[in-house]
C-alpha positions in Angstrom: 12.0 31.6 -34.5 12.1 35.0 -35.5 10.6 35.2 -39.1 13.3 36.1 -41.6 12.0 37.0 -45.3 14.1 34.5 -47.6 15.3 34.8 -51.4 12.0 34.4 -53.7 9.4 36.0 -55.2 6.7 36.6 -52.7 7.6 39.2 -50.8 6.3 39.8 -46.6 7.7 38.5 -43.2 6.9 34.9 -44.0 9.3 33.3 -46.1 8.9 32.0 -49.8 8.5 29.0 -51.1 8.1 27.1 -54.1 5.2 27.6 -56.3 2.5 25.0 -56.3 1.6 23.7 -59.8 -1.0 21.4 -59.0 -4.5 21.1 -58.1 -5.2 19.9 -54.6 -7.3 16.9 -54.3 -10.9 17.3 -52.9 -11.4 17.4 -49.0 -11.9 14.3 -47.7 -14.2 13.8 -43.7 -11.9 13.3 -40.8 -12.3 13.0 -37.0 -10.7 16.2 -34.8 -7.1 16.5 -34.7 -6.4 14.8 -31.6 -8.9 12.3 -29.6 -9.6 13.8 -26.0 -7.5 12.2 -23.4 -8.9 11.6 -20.3 -7.8 13.3 -17.2 -5.6 11.8 -14.3 -5.6 12.1 -11.1 -3.6 15.2 -10.4 -5.8 17.0 -12.1 -8.7 15.5 -10.7 -7.1 16.4 -7.2 -6.4 19.7 -8.1 -10.1 20.4 -9.2 -9.3 21.2 -13.0 -11.7 20.6 -15.8 -9.8 18.8 -17.9 -6.0 18.0 -18.7 -4.5 21.1 -19.7 -2.2 21.6 -23.0 1.9 20.4 -23.2 1.9 24.4 -23.9 0.8 25.4 -20.1 3.4 22.8 -19.0 6.1 22.2 -21.2 8.6 23.7 -18.9 8.0 20.9 -16.6 8.5 18.4 -19.4 11.9 17.5 -21.2 10.5 18.8 -24.9 11.4 22.0 -24.3 13.6 21.7 -21.0 17.4 21.1 -22.7 19.5 21.0 -19.7 16.8 19.4 -17.5 16.6 21.6 -14.7 12.5 21.7 -15.1 12.5 25.0 -16.6 11.4 25.8 -20.0 14.1 27.2 -22.1 14.0 29.7 -25.0 15.5 28.7 -28.3 15.8 32.0 -31.3 18.2 33.6 -33.4 19.8 36.4 -32.1 22.3 38.9 -33.2 22.3 41.3 -36.2 20.7 40.7 -39.3 23.4 39.7 -40.9 25.1 37.8 -38.4 22.2 35.8 -36.5 23.0 32.7 -34.5 20.9 30.0 -33.2 20.8 30.2 -29.3 19.5 29.0 -26.2 18.5 31.2 -23.7 17.9 29.0 -20.2 14.9 29.3 -17.6 15.4 29.8 -14.0 13.2 30.5 -10.9 14.1 34.1 -12.7 12.5 33.4 -15.7 15.3 33.5 -18.9 18.6 34.7 -17.8 20.2 36.0 -20.6 23.7 36.0 -19.4 24.2 32.2 -19.3 22.8 31.7 -22.6 24.6 30.3 -25.5 24.5 30.8 -29.1 26.2 28.7 -31.9 29.3 30.4 -33.9 28.1 30.9 -37.4 31.5 28.8 -38.1 29.7 26.0 -36.6 26.7 26.1 -37.6 24.8 29.1 -39.9 20.6 28.5 -39.4 17.5 28.8 -41.3 15.4 30.9 -38.7 12.3 30.0 -40.6 12.8 26.4 -39.5 11.5 26.1 -36.2 14.1 25.7 -33.3 12.1 23.3 -32.4 12.7 21.4 -28.5 11.8 17.6 -28.3 13.2 14.7 -26.6 14.7 13.0 -29.3 17.0 10.4 -28.4 14.9 9.7 -25.1 17.5 10.5 -22.7 15.3 12.7 -21.0 17.1 15.9 -22.0 15.1 18.3 -24.9 17.3 18.2 -27.9 17.4 21.8 -30.5 16.0 20.5 -34.2 17.3 23.1 -35.9 17.6 23.9 -40.1 21.4 24.9 -41.6 24.4 22.9 -41.8 27.9 24.5 -42.1 28.7 26.8 -44.6 30.8 24.0 -47.0 28.6 21.7 -45.7 25.0 19.9 -47.1 21.8 22.4 -45.5 19.3 20.4 -44.3 17.6 19.4 -40.5 20.2 19.0 -37.8 20.2 17.9 -34.1 22.0 19.7 -31.0 21.9 17.1 -27.9 20.6 18.2 -25.0 22.3 17.5 -22.0 22.9 18.5 -18.3 25.1 21.7 -19.8 22.2 22.0 -22.3 23.6 22.0 -26.2 27.7 21.7 -26.9 27.5 24.9 -29.1 30.6 24.3 -30.9 30.1 20.9 -31.2 29.1 20.3 -35.0 24.9 19.1 -35.0 24.0 15.6 -36.2 22.2 15.6 -39.7 18.6 14.2 -40.1 19.4 11.6 -42.9 15.9 10.2 -44.6 15.8 7.1 -46.1 16.5 6.7 -49.8 18.8 6.6 -52.3 21.7 9.1 -51.8 20.0 10.4 -48.2 19.0 13.9 -49.2 18.8 16.1 -46.4 17.6 19.2 -47.8 14.0 19.4 -46.5 12.9 21.6 -43.3 11.2 19.0 -40.4 9.5 19.5 -37.7 8.7 17.8 -34.5 5.8 15.7 -32.7 4.5 12.6 -31.5 3.2 11.2 -34.1 2.0 7.9 -32.6 1.5 8.5 -29.3 4.2 6.2 -27.7 5.8 9.1 -26.0 9.2 9.0 -28.1 9.3 12.1 -30.3 9.4 11.8 -34.0 10.3 13.6 -37.3 8.1 14.8 -40.1 10.0 16.1 -43.1 9.3 16.7 -47.0 11.8 15.2 -49.1 12.6 14.6 -52.7 9.7 12.3 -54.4 11.1 9.0 -55.5 9.5 8.9 -59.0 10.3 13.0 -60.0 7.8 15.0 -60.7 6.9 18.4 -58.6 4.9 16.6 -55.6 7.4 16.0 -52.6 7.1 12.8 -50.2 6.0 13.4 -46.9 8.7 11.7 -44.6 7.9 10.4 -41.1 10.7 9.5 -38.9 9.4 7.7 -35.8 11.8 7.7 -32.6 13.5 7.5 -30.6 16.6 8.1 -32.6 20.4 7.2 -32.1 22.8 10.3 -31.3 23.9 9.6 -35.4 20.3 10.5 -36.2 19.0 7.5 -37.2 15.0 6.2 -36.2 13.9 3.4 -35.1 11.5 2.8 -38.1 10.2 5.9 -41.4 7.5 5.6 -43.0 7.4 7.6 -46.9 4.2 8.9 -48.6 2.9 10.7 -51.1 2.2 14.6 -51.0 -0.6 15.3 -48.6 -1.7 18.3 -50.6 -1.3 17.2 -54.0 1.4 19.1 -55.0 4.3 20.1 -53.2 4.8 21.8 -50.0 8.1 22.5 -47.7 6.1 24.1 -44.7 5.2 21.8 -41.8 3.8 22.9 -38.2 3.2 19.9 -35.6 1.0 20.1 -32.1 3.2 20.2 -28.9 4.5 17.4 -28.2 3.2 16.0 -24.5 1.2 13.4 -22.0 1.6 10.4 -24.7 -0.7 12.0 -27.2 -0.3 11.7 -30.8 0.3 14.9 -32.2 -1.4 15.8 -35.2 0.2 17.5 -38.4 -0.5 20.4 -40.6 0.8 20.2 -44.1 0.9 23.8 -46.0 0.5 23.7 -49.7 3.2 24.7 -51.7 3.5 29.0 -52.1 5.7 31.9 -53.3 5.0 34.4 -51.0 1.0 34.2 -50.8 -1.3 32.2 -48.1 -1.9 28.8 -48.9 -4.6 25.9 -47.2 -2.8 23.6 -44.6 -3.9 20.0 -44.6 -4.5 18.7 -41.2 -3.3 15.2 -40.1 -5.2 13.5 -37.7 -2.9 11.2 -35.9 -3.2 8.1 -33.4 -1.7 5.1 -32.5 -0.9 3.7 -35.7 0.6 7.3 -36.9 -0.5 9.8 -38.9 -3.8 9.4 -40.8 -2.7 9.6 -45.1 -5.4 11.9 -46.1 -6.5 15.3 -44.0 -9.0 17.7 -44.0 -8.2 21.2 -45.9 -8.1 24.4 -43.8 -8.8 28.0 -44.5 -5.8 29.6 -46.3 -3.0 31.0 -43.5 1.0 30.6 -43.2 0.4 31.0 -39.4 -0.5 28.3 -37.7 -0.6 27.0 -33.7 -2.3 24.1 -31.7 -3.9 24.0 -28.6 -6.7 23.5 -26.5 -8.2 26.9 -26.4 -12.2 25.9 -24.9 -10.5 23.6 -22.1 -12.4 20.4 -23.6 -9.4 18.3 -23.7 -9.7 17.8 -27.1 -7.1 19.3 -29.4 -7.4 22.7 -31.5 -5.7 24.3 -34.3 -5.8 27.9 -35.3 -4.7 29.0 -38.7 -4.2 33.1 -39.5 -2.8 35.3 -42.5 0.8 35.7 -41.3 1.0 38.7 -43.8 3.4 38.1 -46.6 2.1 38.4 -50.2 3.1 37.0 -53.4 4.2 40.4 -55.0 4.2 39.0 -58.9 1.8 41.3 -60.8 -1.7 40.1 -60.0 -1.5 38.6 -57.2 -0.3 41.1 -54.4 -3.6 40.4 -52.7 -5.5 37.7 -50.7 -9.4 37.4 -50.4 -11.7 38.6 -47.7 -11.8 35.3 -46.0 -7.8 35.7 -45.7 -6.6 38.7 -45.7 -5.9 39.4 -41.6 -8.4 36.5 -40.8 -7.8 34.0 -38.2 -9.7 30.7 -38.3 -9.9 28.6 -35.1 -11.0 24.5 -35.8 -12.3 23.4 -32.7 -12.0 19.6 -32.0 -15.5 19.3 -31.6 -16.0 20.5 -35.1 -16.9 24.0 -34.4 -15.0 27.0 -36.1 -14.8 30.7 -35.2 -13.2 33.5 -37.2 -11.8 36.2 -36.2 -10.7 39.5 -38.7 -7.9 42.3 -38.2 -4.9 40.7 -37.3 -2.3 39.6 -39.6 1.2 38.1 -38.3 2.8 35.1 -36.5 0.7 32.6 -33.8 1.8 31.6 -30.8 -0.5 29.6 -28.1 0.3 29.3 -24.5 -1.4 29.3 -21.2 -0.5 32.8 -20.3 -3.0 33.4 -17.4 -2.4 29.9 -15.6 -6.6 28.9 -15.9 -5.5 25.4 -17.4 -7.3 26.9 -21.2 -4.4 28.1 -24.3 -4.5 31.3 -25.0 -3.2 32.8 -28.6 -1.1 35.5 -28.9 -1.5 36.7 -33.4 -0.4 39.3 -35.2 2.3 41.8 -35.5 3.1 41.6 -39.2 5.6 43.9 -40.3 4.5 46.7 -43.3 4.4 45.9 -46.8 3.4 47.9 -50.0 0.1 46.1 -49.9 -0.6 45.1 -46.2 0.0 47.8 -43.1 1.9 46.6 -39.7 -0.7 45.1 -37.3 0.1 44.9 -33.6 0.0 41.7 -31.3 -3.1 40.8 -30.1 -3.7 38.3 -27.4 -7.1 35.7 -27.8 -7.9 34.2 -24.1 -9.2 30.9 -24.3 -12.0 29.6 -21.8 -14.7 27.3 -22.1 -16.7 29.6 -25.0 -13.3 29.2 -26.9 -10.7 32.3 -27.6 -11.8 35.6 -27.5 -10.2 38.4 -28.2 -8.6 40.9 -26.3 -6.2 43.3 -26.1 -2.8 43.7 -27.2 0.4 43.8 -24.8 1.2 47.3 -23.1 3.6 49.2 -25.1 4.3 46.7 -28.1 2.6 48.2 -31.1 5.6 47.3 -33.0 6.3 43.7 -32.1 6.0 39.8 -33.2 5.3 36.6 -31.1 8.0 34.5 -30.8 7.3 31.5 -28.2 5.5 30.7 -24.9 7.2 28.6 -22.1 6.8 28.6 -18.3 10.4 29.8 -18.1 10.2 30.6 -14.2 8.0 27.6 -13.3 5.2 29.4 -11.9 2.8 27.2 -13.4 1.7 29.5 -16.4 3.4 30.4 -20.0 5.1 33.7 -20.6 4.7 35.2 -24.2 7.9 36.2 -25.7 7.6 38.7 -28.0 10.4 40.4 -30.6 10.7 43.6 -31.7 10.0 45.2 -35.1 13.3 45.5 -35.9 14.3 42.0 -34.5 16.7 43.9 -31.7 14.5 43.1 -28.5 13.2 40.3 -26.7 10.7 41.1 -24.7 9.0 38.5 -22.1 5.2 39.0 -20.9 2.2 37.8 -19.0 0.1 38.4 -22.3 -1.2 41.7 -21.3 2.1 43.9 -19.9 6.0 43.6 -20.1 7.8 41.1 -17.6 11.3 42.3 -18.7 13.6 42.9 -22.0 17.1 41.8 -23.1 18.6 42.7 -26.6 19.2 40.0 -29.2 22.9 40.9 -28.9 23.2 40.4 -25.7 23.1 36.7 -25.5 26.9 35.7 -25.6 28.8 33.0 -27.9 
């Protein structure tokens, strides 16, 4: 989704949240984000060095395919800043087709673009569903589901609210989708108000499959993994029946904060996590092709504008840190902005687009840069030709040719640009998506 600043004290392209207000717990030791997945017979017959990540095949699966035609679909926010609408652009053999896209009218649902628009098959019917945050103008705000089907989502039908367990069924917190126990059914994780008061929020995990009324098969509520309040979450991509890790970001007021990485397995998410470097941008992938999942965190360019808090330390400022599943780390300096992973060159190793932060008083704009995956891990490459002021938005195999396309949005949010990671393939205006 396009990054849009929310109200608060923080300043910059990332949305501001509530301040942390408490000291994080000491860092515990944890295993890598997920365990390696053995190659399948299909991998072996194709001569693949190992299993490809879900980002390299999301157009073939149900998570990101809302109408079930085998092509990934783009979920994003479209239109001018004062009238953005949640929309879906379907993939096809020719790639994304904006003329056949659909946007949700604002009178039906007003979404907050910072919440995700994630794709996941929550009810197990074989069609990807759209998870969005927002609500009707006169109703409660929270995570809602637009159900996918042969014709995509029903854009003029109100979505189903996701209600966590507990008194009142509060639904105001954001949610992300993953498969946290690896059983093949999509799950949701969300921050929910604590049962006993105080600043710290609970982490609620809703395990699928879900009914069409938004009711999960089971749920788990636990204390905040950060030791304080939080609201931002980043989940690994769903695919291949592996359990997906979860990154829980500490509460922020516009500044860069640390994420706590929770490993996943058959029993669900670990209750304690590994504290990573500060950075609000994050993306998962298999960047070195060893079959283990990796995670990259970076400076998204947002800053707290309160006096004395406008800067970040050198280890965070314009820094991207990569944590590999085998325990190795690498850091790159010079960029800030959004992070999007995908296999842009189709070699089986995930690549990463990072950068595109809008300028602020203290941070100048940075052009997006593509880091190419390989046996040695991510290696910095160049930018996308002609796109100095654009931000990574999404990735998917929208044309079904076996590699992912990298989608960026221009600095004024007026244009969607589809690329192969090196050069532009096509573009269309955000006002071109019909409602």
